[in-house]
N, C-alpha and C positions, 0 to 999 in steps of 0.2 A: 744740395747734391743734385747732379743732373740725373734725369731718368734715362735708363738704358732701354733701347729698343731691341727686342729679340729679332735676330735675322731669321728669315724664313729658310728652312732647309728644303732640300729636294723632296722630302717626304711630305712636308706641308703643301708643296705645290701639287704633288700627286693626289693628296687628300682633297684639295679644292677641285681638281680636275675630275676626279671620280664622283664627287658630290654633285657637280654640275651635270655630268653624264647621266647619273641615276635619276636626277630630276627630269632631264629631257626624255629618258626612257619611259618614265612613269607617264609623262604627258603624251608621248607617242602611243603608248599602250592604251590609254583612255580614248584617244581619238580613233584609234584603230578598232577598238571594241564597239564604239558607236557606229562606225562605218559598217562593220560586220553585221550588227543588229539590223541595220537598214537594208542589208543585202547588196551593199555597194561594192564589196570585195569578196572574192572566193579564194580559198587556199590552194596549195600550201603556201605558208608564209615563212620566209626565212630572213632573219636579220641578225647580223653579227658585227662585231668590231674587233679589230686587232690593234693593240697599242705597241708601237716600237719607238726606239730612240734612233734618230738618223745620225749620220756621220758628223753632223754639225752639233750634236748634243741636244737637239730640239725634239721633244716627244711628238710623234705623229699618230693620228687616229685614222685608221682605214676601215671603211664600212664595206660589207659584202652581203650578198643575198638579193632578194627581189623586192624588198620594201625600202623605198627611198623617201626622204622628206623633201618635198618641193614647196618652198615657201613655208607656210605653217602647217600644211596638211601632209599626211603620209600617203604615198602612192604605191600601189602594187604593180610592178612591171612584169611583163610576160617573160622577159629574159632575166636570168639570175646572174649576178656578178660572182664569178668564182673567186675563191681565195687564191691570191697570187703572190709569189715571192720573186724578186729580181736580184740576181747576184752578178757581180762584175769581177772578173779576174784580169790578168795582164793582157790576154789577147781575145777574149770573148765575153759575151753577156749570156747568162743562163736565166731562163724564165721557167718557173715551176708553177703549174696551175692545177688545182683540184677540180676535176670534171667527172664526178661519179655518174654512172648510168649511161654514158655515151659510148658509142663504138668509134673506133679510129676512122671509119669511113664517113662518119657524121661530123667530124671535127675539121674546121677550116681555119688555117692560120695564114695571115697575110703580114709580111714584114715590109716596113718602110725603113728609111735610114734613121728615123728618130722614134718610131713606135712600132708596136706589134698589135694586131687585132685578132682576137680569138672569137670564133663563133662555133657553137656546137648545139646539136639537138639530140638529147637523150630520149629514152622511152617516155619519161614523165616530165622532163625539164628541158628548158632551153637556156643556153649560156651565151653571154656576150661580155667582152671586156676589151677596152683599149688601154694598152700599157705604154706609158711614156718611158723611153729608155734614157739611162743616165749619160750615154755617149752615142755618137753616130756609129752605125753598123753597116755591113755589106750584106744586103738582103739575099744576094746570090750565093752567099756562103752560109746559109742557114740550114739546119736540119731539126726535125722534130720527131719525138717518139712518144708513144702512149701505152701505159701499162697499169693495170689495177686502178683505174680512175685518175691517174696522175699524168698530165701532159708535161713534157720537158722540151723546151725549145732552146737550141744553142745557136748563137749567131756570132760570127767573127766581127771584130771591130774594124772599121774602115771609114773613109770619106767617099760616099757614092752619091748618085743622083736620087731623086725623090720619086722614082717610078713605082717602086714596090714589086714584090715577087710573091707568088703563091708558094707555100711550102708543103711538100708532100709529107703526110703523117705516116710513120712506119709502125 
């Protein structure tokens, strides 16, 4: 009788992925504690991940915060990566970024035809994020608003030059 192999289900794949992530987190935490004992890093420390499934069905892991792994070592950056969502509809791209503690006057948004750059300086934190866009947009037709720590940028889709435009935050 032939032996039957059990097919891996999506749940098995997620179990493997989470197990690997937790092992990496434990390793990162140990390295980080050693660096903190030596006084090599000072807080606050923010590290988080968001797991989503893309339109192609492939799981994606996005990191945010100010702790990054460069090579084998954790590095604390001065700027924090805000948590960002990008949505696309028929005629525009919408970017929603969490930037708590900043005022709208301290937020600078620059749009290019294929990406958006967000810089902000809050009372205690600095933020920086470059967001690759899923389609080309018209930077001249962008608007941004900020309320309760949430920045929303709306940009009309189009084919334009690569000059970039500064966006006024309302």
